[in-house]
C-alpha positions as CSV (number, residue, x, y, z in Angstrom):
1,X,10.8,-13.0,27.3
2,X,9.6,-15.9,24.9
3,X,5.8,-16.2,25.3
4,X,3.4,-18.8,24.0
5,X,2.3,-15.9,21.4
6,X,5.8,-16.5,19.7
7,X,4.5,-20.2,18.9
8,X,1.2,-19.4,17.5
9,X,1.0,-18.2,13.6
10,X,-1.7,-15.8,14.7
11,X,-0.6,-11.9,13.3
12,X,-0.2,-9.4,16.2
13,X,-2.8,-8.0,18.3
14,X,-3.0,-4.0,17.7
15,X,-5.1,-3.4,20.8
16,X,-2.5,-5.5,22.9
17,X,-0.1,-2.9,21.3
18,X,-1.9,-0.2,21.7
19,X,-2.5,-1.3,25.7
20,X,1.5,-2.1,26.0
21,X,2.7,1.4,24.3
22,X,0.2,3.3,26.4
23,X,1.6,0.8,30.0
24,X,5.2,1.8,29.0
25,X,4.4,5.7,28.9
26,X,1.7,5.9,31.7
27,X,2.0,3.0,33.7
28,X,-0.2,5.5,36.4
29,X,-3.3,5.0,34.6
30,X,-3.2,1.0,35.1
31,X,-4.9,-0.8,37.9
32,X,-2.4,-3.1,40.0
33,X,-4.1,-5.9,38.1
34,X,-2.7,-4.5,34.7
35,X,-6.3,-3.1,33.6
36,X,-6.5,0.5,32.0
37,X,-8.1,2.7,34.7
38,X,-10.7,5.1,32.5
39,X,-10.9,7.3,35.1
40,X,-7.2,7.7,35.2
41,X,-7.4,8.7,32.1
42,X,-9.9,11.2,32.3
43,X,-8.5,13.0,35.0
44,X,-5.2,13.3,32.7
45,X,-6.7,14.7,29.9
46,X,-9.0,16.7,31.6
47,X,-11.7,14.9,30.1
48,X,-13.6,14.4,33.6
49,X,-16.3,17.2,32.7
50,X,-16.8,16.5,29.3
51,X,-20.1,15.5,28.2
52,X,-20.8,12.0,26.7
53,X,-23.4,13.0,24.9
54,X,-23.0,16.5,23.0
55,X,-19.7,15.7,20.6
56,X,-18.5,15.8,17.3
57,X,-18.0,12.3,15.9
58,X,-18.9,10.2,13.2
59,X,-21.0,7.1,14.0
60,X,-23.1,4.4,12.1
61,X,-24.4,1.2,13.5
62,X,-21.6,-1.1,13.8
63,X,-18.8,1.1,13.6
64,X,-17.6,-0.7,17.1
65,X,-17.9,-4.4,16.0
66,X,-15.6,-2.8,12.6
67,X,-13.3,-1.6,14.8
68,X,-13.0,-4.8,16.7
69,X,-12.5,-6.4,13.1
70,X,-9.7,-4.5,12.5
71,X,-7.9,-5.0,15.7
72,X,-8.8,-8.8,15.8
73,X,-5.7,-11.2,14.9
74,X,-6.3,-13.4,12.5
75,X,-5.1,-17.4,12.6
76,X,-5.2,-17.7,8.5
77,X,-1.7,-17.6,6.6
78,X,-0.6,-17.9,2.8
79,X,0.6,-20.6,1.0
80,X,2.9,-20.0,-2.0
81,X,1.1,-21.2,-5.3
82,X,4.0,-22.0,-7.9
83,X,1.9,-23.3,-10.5
84,X,0.3,-19.9,-11.4
85,X,3.4,-17.7,-10.8
86,X,5.6,-16.2,-13.4
87,X,9.3,-15.7,-13.4
88,X,9.0,-16.5,-9.5
89,X,13.0,-16.9,-8.8
90,X,13.7,-13.4,-10.1
91,X,10.5,-10.7,-9.3
92,X,9.3,-9.8,-6.5
93,X,6.1,-8.7,-7.0
94,X,3.2,-10.2,-5.4
95,X,-0.5,-11.2,-6.3
96,X,-2.6,-12.6,-3.2
97,X,-5.7,-14.3,-3.8
98,X,-7.4,-14.0,-0.8
99,X,-10.2,-11.9,1.4
100,X,-8.2,-8.8,2.1
101,X,-8.7,-7.7,5.8
102,X,-7.0,-11.1,6.6
103,X,-3.9,-10.7,4.4
104,X,-3.6,-7.2,5.4
105,X,-3.2,-8.6,9.0
106,X,-0.8,-11.2,7.7
107,X,1.2,-8.2,5.7
108,X,1.7,-6.6,9.0
109,X,4.5,-9.0,9.9
110,X,6.9,-8.3,7.5
111,X,5.6,-4.8,5.6
112,X,4.9,-2.9,8.7
113,X,5.8,0.9,7.5
114,X,7.2,-0.7,3.9
115,X,4.9,0.5,1.4
116,X,5.5,4.0,0.0
117,X,1.9,4.0,-2.1
118,X,-1.2,2.5,-2.0
119,X,-3.7,3.1,-4.6
120,X,-7.3,1.0,-4.0
121,X,-10.4,1.2,-5.7
122,X,-13.3,-0.3,-3.4
123,X,-16.8,-0.9,-4.4
124,X,-18.7,2.1,-4.8
125,X,-21.8,1.4,-3.1
126,X,-23.9,2.1,-6.3
127,X,-26.9,-1.0,-4.9
128,X,-25.2,-2.8,-7.5
129,X,-22.1,-3.6,-5.5
130,X,-20.7,-6.9,-4.1
131,X,-19.1,-5.9,-0.1
132,X,-17.2,-8.1,1.3
133,X,-18.7,-9.6,4.6
134,X,-15.9,-10.0,7.7
135,X,-17.3,-13.1,8.7
136,X,-14.5,-15.4,8.7
137,X,-12.9,-14.8,12.1
138,X,-12.2,-17.3,15.2
139,X,-15.4,-19.6,16.1
140,X,-17.1,-19.0,12.4
141,X,-16.1,-21.1,9.3
142,X,-13.6,-19.8,7.7
143,X,-14.0,-18.7,4.1
144,X,-10.9,-21.2,3.0
145,X,-13.0,-24.0,4.5
146,X,-16.0,-23.2,2.8
147,X,-17.6,-25.5,0.1
148,X,-15.5,-25.3,-3.0
149,X,-14.3,-22.2,-2.5
150,X,-10.5,-23.4,-3.6
151,X,-12.3,-24.5,-6.9
152,X,-15.2,-22.1,-7.4
153,X,-14.7,-18.9,-5.4
154,X,-16.2,-17.3,-2.7
155,X,-20.1,-15.8,-3.4
156,X,-20.7,-12.4,-2.1
157,X,-23.5,-10.5,-1.6
158,X,-25.0,-7.4,-3.2
159,X,-26.0,-4.4,-0.9
160,X,-28.8,-3.4,-2.4
161,X,-30.5,0.0,-0.8
162,X,-33.9,-2.0,0.1
163,X,-31.7,-4.7,2.1
164,X,-31.6,-2.0,4.9
165,X,-28.3,-0.2,6.7
166,X,-27.3,0.5,3.3
167,X,-24.7,2.9,4.0
168,X,-23.7,1.1,7.1
169,X,-23.2,-1.9,5.5
170,X,-20.2,0.0,3.4
171,X,-19.1,1.5,6.3
172,X,-18.1,-1.4,8.1
173,X,-16.6,-3.3,5.1
174,X,-13.8,-0.4,4.7
175,X,-13.7,1.2,7.6
176,X,-11.3,-1.9,9.3
177,X,-9.4,-2.4,6.0
178,X,-8.4,1.6,5.8
179,X,-7.4,1.1,9.8
180,X,-5.1,-1.8,9.2
181,X,-3.6,-0.8,6.1
182,X,-2.1,2.4,7.6
183,X,-0.1,0.3,9.6
184,X,1.6,-0.8,6.3
185,X,2.8,2.7,5.1
186,X,5.9,4.6,5.7
187,X,5.7,7.5,7.7
188,X,5.9,9.1,4.5
189,X,3.7,7.0,2.6
190,X,0.8,7.9,0.7
191,X,-2.7,6.7,0.0
192,X,-5.3,7.3,-3.2
193,X,-8.3,6.3,-2.9
194,X,-10.8,6.1,-6.0
195,X,-14.5,6.9,-5.1
196,X,-17.7,8.5,-7.1
197,X,-20.3,10.7,-5.6
198,X,-22.4,7.9,-3.6
199,X,-20.1,7.5,-0.7
200,X,-17.1,10.4,-1.1
201,X,-18.9,12.4,1.9
202,X,-18.7,9.2,4.4
203,X,-14.9,8.2,2.8
204,X,-13.3,11.5,3.5
205,X,-15.0,11.4,7.2
206,X,-13.6,7.8,8.0
207,X,-10.3,9.1,6.2
208,X,-10.3,12.1,8.3
209,X,-10.6,9.8,11.3
210,X,-7.9,7.2,10.5
211,X,-5.4,9.3,8.8
212,X,-6.2,12.6,10.3
213,X,-8.0,15.4,8.8
214,X,-4.3,17.3,8.7
215,X,-2.9,14.6,6.6
216,X,-5.8,15.1,3.7
217,X,-3.3,16.5,0.9
218,X,-6.1,17.0,-1.8
219,X,-9.1,15.4,-3.5
220,X,-8.7,14.6,-7.0
221,X,-10.7,15.2,-9.4
222,X,-10.5,12.4,-12.6
223,X,-12.1,13.1,-15.9
224,X,-13.2,9.9,-16.5
225,X,-14.9,10.7,-19.9
226,X,-15.1,12.6,-22.7
227,X,-18.7,13.2,-23.7
228,X,-21.8,13.2,-20.9
229,X,-24.2,10.1,-21.2
230,X,-27.5,11.0,-23.1
231,X,-28.6,7.9,-20.3
232,X,-28.6,10.1,-17.4
233,X,-32.4,11.7,-16.0
234,X,-31.0,14.3,-14.6
235,X,-26.6,15.3,-14.4
236,X,-24.3,13.1,-16.7
237,X,-21.1,12.0,-14.7
238,X,-18.1,13.2,-16.4
239,X,-15.9,12.6,-13.1
240,X,-14.4,10.4,-10.4
241,X,-12.7,11.4,-7.2
242,X,-9.2,10.3,-5.6
243,X,-9.2,10.8,-2.2
244,X,-5.5,11.3,-1.5
245,X,-3.9,11.3,2.5
246,X,-0.2,11.1,4.0
247,X,0.5,8.8,6.8
248,X,1.8,11.6,8.5
249,X,4.1,15.0,8.3
250,X,7.0,13.0,7.7
251,X,5.8,13.8,4.0
252,X,6.8,17.4,3.5
253,X,6.7,18.0,0.3
254,X,5.3,16.4,-3.0
255,X,6.4,16.9,-7.1
256,X,5.1,15.9,-10.0
257,X,8.0,14.7,-12.6
258,X,8.2,16.9,-15.6
259,X,7.6,15.8,-18.5
260,X,7.4,16.6,-22.4
261,X,4.4,18.1,-22.3
262,X,4.8,20.3,-19.5
263,X,8.2,21.9,-20.6
264,X,6.9,23.1,-24.1
265,X,5.6,26.2,-22.4
266,X,9.7,26.6,-21.8
267,X,10.9,28.7,-25.0
268,X,14.0,31.1,-25.9
269,X,13.3,33.7,-27.9
270,X,16.2,35.8,-27.0
271,X,18.6,33.1,-27.3
272,X,19.7,33.7,-23.3
273,X,22.9,31.3,-22.8
274,X,21.0,29.8,-19.5
275,X,18.5,27.7,-21.9
276,X,14.9,27.6,-22.4
277,X,12.5,29.8,-20.1
278,X,9.0,30.7,-19.6
279,X,7.8,34.0,-17.4
280,X,5.5,35.4,-14.8
281,X,3.8,38.5,-14.6
282,X,5.9,41.1,-12.3
283,X,3.0,43.4,-11.3
284,X,1.3,42.0,-7.9
285,X,-2.4,41.0,-7.8
286,X,-2.7,43.4,-4.7
287,X,-2.9,47.2,-4.5
288,X,-0.5,50.0,-4.5
289,X,-2.2,50.7,-0.9
290,X,-2.5,47.3,0.0
291,X,1.3,46.5,-0.2
292,X,3.1,49.7,-0.2
293,X,6.2,48.3,0.7
294,X,6.1,46.7,-2.6
295,X,5.6,50.3,-4.6
296,X,8.7,52.0,-6.3
297,X,10.1,53.2,-9.6
298,X,11.6,50.6,-12.1
299,X,13.6,51.4,-15.2
300,X,13.0,49.5,-18.6
301,X,16.3,49.3,-19.7
302,X,15.2,49.7,-23.5
303,X,13.7,53.1,-23.1
304,X,15.2,54.3,-20.1
305,X,11.8,55.4,-18.8
306,X,11.2,54.9,-15.1
307,X,7.9,53.5,-14.5
308,X,5.2,52.7,-11.7
309,X,2.3,50.5,-12.4
310,X,-1.0,52.7,-11.7
311,X,-2.8,50.7,-9.3
312,X,-0.9,47.4,-8.3
313,X,2.1,47.1,-6.4
314,X,4.9,44.8,-7.7
315,X,5.6,41.2,-6.7
316,X,8.6,41.7,-5.0
317,X,11.0,44.3,-2.7
318,X,13.1,46.9,-4.0
319,X,15.9,44.7,-3.3
320,X,15.1,41.4,-5.2
321,X,14.4,43.7,-8.2
322,X,17.8,45.1,-8.3
323,X,18.9,41.1,-7.7
324,X,16.4,40.3,-10.9
325,X,17.9,43.1,-13.0
326,X,21.7,42.0,-11.6
327,X,20.8,38.8,-12.8
328,X,19.2,39.9,-16.4
329,X,15.9,37.9,-15.3
330,X,13.3,40.8,-16.5
331,X,12.0,40.5,-20.0
332,X,10.7,43.4,-21.5
333,X,9.5,42.0,-24.5
334,X,11.0,41.1,-27.8
335,X,11.5,44.9,-28.9
336,X,11.7,45.9,-25.2
337,X,8.3,47.4,-25.9
338,X,5.9,45.9,-23.1
339,X,4.4,48.5,-20.6
340,X,5.8,46.4,-17.5
341,X,8.1,43.3,-17.0
342,X,8.3,39.8,-16.9
343,X,10.1,37.5,-14.5
344,X,12.2,34.7,-16.4
345,X,11.8,31.2,-14.7
346,X,14.2,28.7,-16.7
347,X,13.9,25.0,-17.0
348,X,17.4,24.4,-15.5
349,X,16.3,26.1,-12.3
350,X,12.9,23.5,-11.8
351,X,14.3,20.7,-10.0
352,X,12.4,18.4,-7.9
353,X,9.5,18.6,-10.6
354,X,6.2,20.4,-10.6
355,X,3.7,21.4,-8.1
356,X,0.9,18.6,-8.3
357,X,-2.5,19.6,-9.6
358,X,-6.0,18.0,-8.5
359,X,-7.7,17.7,-11.6
360,X,-6.6,15.0,-13.8
361,X,-7.3,15.8,-17.1
362,X,-8.4,12.6,-19.5
363,X,-5.6,13.3,-21.9
364,X,-3.2,12.7,-19.2
365,X,-4.6,9.9,-17.5
366,X,-7.0,8.3,-19.9
367,X,-10.6,7.1,-19.6
368,X,-12.8,4.6,-18.5
369,X,-13.3,3.8,-22.4
370,X,-9.5,3.7,-22.6
371,X,-9.2,1.3,-19.6
372,X,-11.6,-1.1,-21.1
373,X,-10.4,-1.1,-24.5
374,X,-6.5,-1.4,-23.1
375,X,-7.7,-4.3,-20.9
376,X,-10.1,-5.9,-23.8
377,X,-6.4,-6.0,-26.1
378,X,-4.6,-7.5,-22.8
379,X,-7.6,-10.7,-21.8
380,X,-10.7,-10.1,-24.0
381,X,-13.9,-8.2,-24.0
382,X,-15.8,-7.2,-21.2
383,X,-14.6,-9.3,-18.5
384,X,-14.2,-6.6,-16.0
385,X,-16.5,-3.3,-15.7
386,X,-15.5,-0.2,-15.2
387,X,-11.4,-1.0,-15.1
388,X,-9.2,2.2,-14.3
389,X,-6.7,3.4,-17.0
390,X,-2.9,2.1,-16.2
391,X,-1.8,5.8,-16.8
392,X,-4.0,7.1,-13.9
393,X,-2.3,4.7,-11.6
394,X,1.1,5.6,-12.9
395,X,0.6,9.4,-12.2
396,X,0.2,8.2,-8.4
397,X,3.0,6.1,-7.7
398,X,5.1,8.3,-9.9
399,X,5.1,11.6,-7.5
400,X,8.2,12.8,-6.1
401,X,7.9,12.6,-2.0
402,X,10.4,14.7,-0.1
403,X,12.4,15.6,-2.9
404,X,13.4,12.4,-3.8
405,X,12.1,10.0,-6.8
406,X,11.6,6.5,-5.2
407,X,11.7,4.3,-7.6
408,X,12.5,1.4,-5.4
409,X,9.5,1.6,-3.1
410,X,6.4,-1.3,-2.4
411,X,2.8,-0.5,-4.0
412,X,-0.4,-1.6,-2.6
413,X,-3.6,-2.4,-4.0
414,X,-5.6,-4.8,-1.8
415,X,-8.9,-4.4,-3.8
416,X,-6.9,-5.0,-6.9
417,X,-9.8,-6.1,-9.4
418,X,-8.8,-6.6,-13.0
419,X,-5.2,-5.8,-11.7
420,X,-4.5,-2.4,-13.3
421,X,-1.7,-1.4,-10.4
422,X,0.6,-4.0,-11.2
423,X,0.3,-3.1,-14.7
424,X,0.6,0.5,-13.9
425,X,4.2,-0.4,-11.8
426,X,5.4,-2.4,-15.0
427,X,4.8,0.6,-17.4
428,X,6.2,3.2,-14.6
429,X,9.4,1.1,-14.3
430,X,10.0,0.5,-17.9
431,X,9.3,4.8,-18.4
432,X,11.7,5.7,-15.8
433,X,14.1,2.9,-15.1
434,X,12.2,2.0,-11.7
435,X,12.6,-0.7,-9.7
436,X,9.1,-0.4,-7.9
437,X,7.3,-3.7,-6.5
438,X,3.8,-4.7,-6.2
439,X,1.6,-6.3,-3.9
440,X,-1.6,-6.9,-5.2
441,X,-4.6,-8.6,-3.2
442,X,-8.2,-9.9,-4.6
443,X,-10.6,-12.2,-3.3
444,X,-11.4,-15.0,-5.4
445,X,-15.1,-13.5,-5.8
446,X,-17.2,-15.6,-8.2
447,X,-17.9,-14.4,-11.8
448,X,-21.3,-14.4,-12.9
449,X,-22.7,-17.3,-14.7
450,X,-23.8,-15.1,-17.8
451,X,-21.3,-12.8,-17.6
452,X,-18.6,-12.3,-20.3
453,X,-16.0,-13.5,-18.2
454,X,-17.4,-16.3,-17.7
455,X,-17.9,-17.4,-21.2
456,X,-13.9,-16.2,-21.5
457,X,-13.3,-18.9,-18.9
458,X,-12.4,-16.9,-15.8
459,X,-14.4,-18.3,-12.6
460,X,-13.1,-15.6,-10.5
461,X,-12.3,-12.0,-10.4
462,X,-8.8,-12.9,-8.8
463,X,-8.3,-15.4,-12.1
464,X,-8.3,-12.0,-14.1
465,X,-6.1,-10.0,-12.1
466,X,-3.7,-12.9,-12.8
467,X,-4.1,-13.2,-16.5
468,X,-4.0,-9.5,-16.9
469,X,-0.4,-9.1,-15.2
470,X,1.0,-12.0,-16.7
471,X,-0.5,-10.9,-20.2
472,X,1.3,-7.5,-19.5
473,X,4.8,-9.7,-18.8
474,X,4.4,-11.1,-22.3
475,X,3.6,-8.2,-23.9
476,X,6.3,-6.5,-22.9
477,X,8.9,-9.6,-23.4
478,X,7.0,-9.5,-27.0
479,X,8.0,-5.7,-27.6
480,X,12.3,-6.8,-27.1
481,X,12.1,-9.7,-29.6
482,X,14.3,-9.4,-32.0
483,X,16.3,-6.9,-30.7
484,X,19.6,-6.1,-28.9
485,X,18.9,-5.9,-25.2
486,X,20.7,-3.4,-23.2
487,X,21.8,-4.1,-19.7
488,X,19.4,-1.9,-18.1
489,X,16.5,-3.1,-20.5
490,X,17.6,-6.6,-19.5
491,X,17.5,-5.3,-15.3
492,X,13.6,-4.5,-16.4
493,X,13.0,-8.0,-18.4
494,X,14.8,-9.9,-15.0
495,X,11.9,-8.0,-12.6
496,X,8.7,-8.9,-14.7
497,X,6.2,-11.5,-13.2
498,X,4.7,-12.5,-10.0
499,X,4.4,-14.8,-7.3
500,X,0.8,-15.7,-6.4
501,X,0.0,-16.5,-2.6
502,X,-3.6,-17.9,-1.6
503,X,-5.0,-17.1,2.0
504,X,-5.3,-20.6,4.0
505,X,-5.9,-22.2,7.0
506,X,-2.5,-22.6,9.4
507,X,-0.8,-26.1,9.1
508,X,-0.3,-26.3,12.5
509,X,-3.4,-27.5,15.0
510,X,-1.7,-25.3,17.5
511,X,-3.1,-22.0,16.0
512,X,-6.8,-23.9,17.6
513,X,-4.7,-23.8,21.5
514,X,-7.0,-21.5,23.7
515,X,-4.4,-19.8,26.0
516,X,-6.1,-19.5,29.5
517,X,-6.9,-16.1,31.0
518,X,-6.5,-16.7,34.5
519,X,-2.8,-18.1,33.6
520,X,0.3,-16.3,33.2
521,X,2.2,-16.0,29.8
522,X,4.4,-18.5,31.4
523,X,2.0,-20.8,32.2
524,X,0.3,-20.8,29.5
525,X,3.6,-21.3,27.2
526,X,3.9,-24.2,29.2
527,X,0.0,-25.4,28.3
528,X,0.7,-24.5,24.7
529,X,3.7,-26.8,24.6
530,X,1.9,-29.7,26.0
531,X,-1.0,-29.1,23.2
532,X,1.8,-29.2,21.1
533,X,3.2,-32.6,22.0
534,X,-0.7,-34.3,21.5
535,X,-1.7,-32.7,18.9
536,X,1.7,-32.5,16.6
537,X,4.3,-35.2,17.9
538,X,2.8,-37.8,16.0
539,X,2.0,-35.7,12.7
540,X,4.6,-37.2,9.9
541,X,5.2,-34.4,8.0
542,X,2.5,-34.5,4.6
543,X,2.7,-31.3,4.3
544,X,4.6,-29.3,1.7
545,X,7.6,-28.1,3.2
546,X,7.7,-24.9,1.6
547,X,4.1,-24.2,2.9
548,X,5.5,-24.7,6.3
549,X,8.4,-22.7,5.8
550,X,6.4,-20.2,4.5
551,X,3.7,-20.2,7.5
552,X,7.0,-19.8,9.9
553,X,9.1,-17.3,8.0
554,X,5.7,-15.0,7.8
555,X,5.7,-15.2,11.6
556,X,9.2,-14.5,11.9
557,X,8.6,-11.2,9.6
558,X,10.2,-12.3,6.4
559,X,8.5,-10.4,3.4
560,X,7.3,-12.7,0.6
561,X,10.1,-11.9,-1.7
562,X,11.9,-14.1,0.7
563,X,14.6,-16.4,-1.1
564,X,15.9,-20.2,-0.1
565,X,19.2,-21.7,-1.0
566,X,19.5,-24.9,0.4
567,X,22.2,-25.9,2.0
568,X,23.9,-28.9,1.0
569,X,26.4,-29.0,3.9
570,X,23.8,-30.3,6.2
571,X,23.8,-34.5,4.8
572,X,21.1,-35.1,7.3
573,X,18.6,-32.7,7.4
574,X,17.4,-30.5,4.9
575,X,18.3,-26.9,5.6
576,X,17.6,-23.9,3.9
577,X,18.7,-20.5,4.2
578,X,16.2,-17.9,4.3
579,X,17.0,-14.2,3.1
580,X,15.1,-11.1,2.2
581,X,15.6,-7.3,2.4
582,X,16.4,-7.1,5.9
583,X,16.7,-10.5,7.3
584,X,18.6,-13.9,7.2
585,X,18.4,-17.5,8.9
586,X,18.8,-21.2,8.7
587,X,15.4,-23.3,8.9
588,X,14.5,-26.3,8.6
589,X,11.3,-28.0,8.9
590,X,12.5,-32.2,9.4
591,X,10.2,-34.3,12.0
592,X,13.5,-34.9,13.3
593,X,16.9,-32.9,13.7
594,X,20.5,-34.9,13.3
595,X,22.9,-34.6,16.1
596,X,25.4,-33.4,13.1
597,X,23.1,-30.6,12.8
598,X,22.7,-30.1,16.3
599,X,26.8,-29.6,16.6
600,X,27.1,-26.8,14.0
601,X,24.7,-24.7,15.5
602,X,26.6,-24.9,18.8
603,X,29.7,-24.1,16.9
604,X,28.5,-21.4,15.1
605,X,25.9,-19.0,17.6
606,X,26.4,-16.3,15.7
607,X,23.8,-17.8,12.9
608,X,20.3,-17.6,13.3
609,X,18.7,-21.1,13.2
610,X,15.2,-21.7,13.0
611,X,13.3,-25.6,13.4
612,X,9.9,-27.2,14.6
613,X,10.0,-28.0,18.3
614,X,9.2,-31.5,17.7
615,X,12.2,-32.1,16.0
616,X,13.9,-31.9,19.0
617,X,14.2,-33.6,22.5
618,X,14.5,-32.1,25.8
619,X,18.6,-32.1,25.8
620,X,19.1,-30.9,22.6
621,X,16.5,-27.9,22.8
622,X,18.0,-26.8,26.3
623,X,21.8,-26.9,24.5
624,X,21.1,-24.8,21.8
625,X,18.7,-22.4,23.4
626,X,21.4,-21.9,25.9
627,X,24.3,-21.6,23.5
628,X,22.4,-19.5,20.7
629,X,19.7,-17.6,23.0
630,X,17.3,-15.6,20.9
631,X,19.7,-16.6,17.2
632,X,17.5,-20.3,17.9
633,X,13.9,-20.4,17.7
634,X,11.9,-23.4,17.6
635,X,8.8,-23.1,16.4
């Protein structure tokens, strides 16, 4: 049923969605007035006798407000910025300049359960970090309305230890963002979160609550330095953490792709026709007393001697041993003089990659010094502190999930910083021929006036994000200059670039409409329609048409990679065909709909058509709605 919410560009109300789900599953939990009856919930869950004071949970001052912030819809929208976009006609990469909690809410329409991998490197709360404050809500001045925000950026406050509520401030910041981010992950999705020792214990508790303890995959230790710092008064810090969680148990298997270095251990000293192999001991760590069923005599084919291990059992049962003998998988040494056999493991049998390690060595994924040098080579020295090396993020996004190396997925980073994740996606695509897409989100945080970034001309951190990824595009393009370009290389070149969007206020005054809680949805829809007539009917379209189209398509669930094709058959109206991976619709934002346009859609009721409501008189709207039903939408 059509409601007033269909005509307002607010994001989904997650609290309302939860209640609707409960109402469908357990209608007896609700009163006749539609309110959740807590007493009925307690009866059904056996919680009547549970103590309200004696329970295990992670609490801090402000948690309830932080959770409410996560589930409160936003009335903001995104505006396309063609001037800062690169290769916008072909690329499917996205960079969004804006406050990330608001952006995450907006992304729910088109990207819910669409993101395969999230990597974030949030503020570490060292006492010098800038924290995001969630004061951009209804009833408060939006950050896009702050003085000079578009020109100068947003000033963030430092979270100092002496400021009070030190840990609570950080928890208030990270908690709602992770709550919303989880809704974007696919059921088999995975998230990696970089953190140091300052908040890792709190982060682990938060993630256990949001994702579930059972979905913790590991706490990766990254070796970030070559040598210890002599400036430390106590212990030198050589490592950082990367917490890794899955969305659900739909992710049942994870492997690391094989590489030349991992395959170096495979050799073929006996010229086995099955190719290179390595070997593992046949001796079980368990003693003979512990595993008597694995104790038996085995024969050395070189000497004919039958042997048993004096203290330990074998790893395999006797029938499996006979199979290994028949398959010639036991290796007794080059001349057969080993005391005990080893079992051959052939490279050709190692399908699906390797079991990943939770210790990431600096030689494999890089260090902070290497990351700084790489960033310097792209956009200048010292413009961003402590960037992550692209190889570190590449390792995360290259994992093989459930046996399938998904090279055509979406990778999200909503603390984009210097833009390492975008760089990593490009590198990994070139390495393995993939078509991964990235979405980067970064607030336009003002750089310090005395910083290297400001001296280099970067007024905001988001400018650094964009500049770095633009430089990556140019670097890749330069590497192909003067060469014969193969089709697969051209494919990689075509997908380079990104579309830039900025967070901003809706172009439609209707976002300020406040529904009457005492009235039904049908009555509120009538009130909204009257509100629109009063507030928008007199407007002439002075906005950029594509901004209006973007806002409407986001509301309709289109992804930001949508394509617009002008439809010249409509002579009296500017009509476009909008398409993305799952949606297709005709759309126009003209202020008046011509009779010929209306007649076309009355004759083609299988097409989806979107227009703005004030372009129609009552008769046209009635006829289109009756003929096209759900295929027609007047915004």
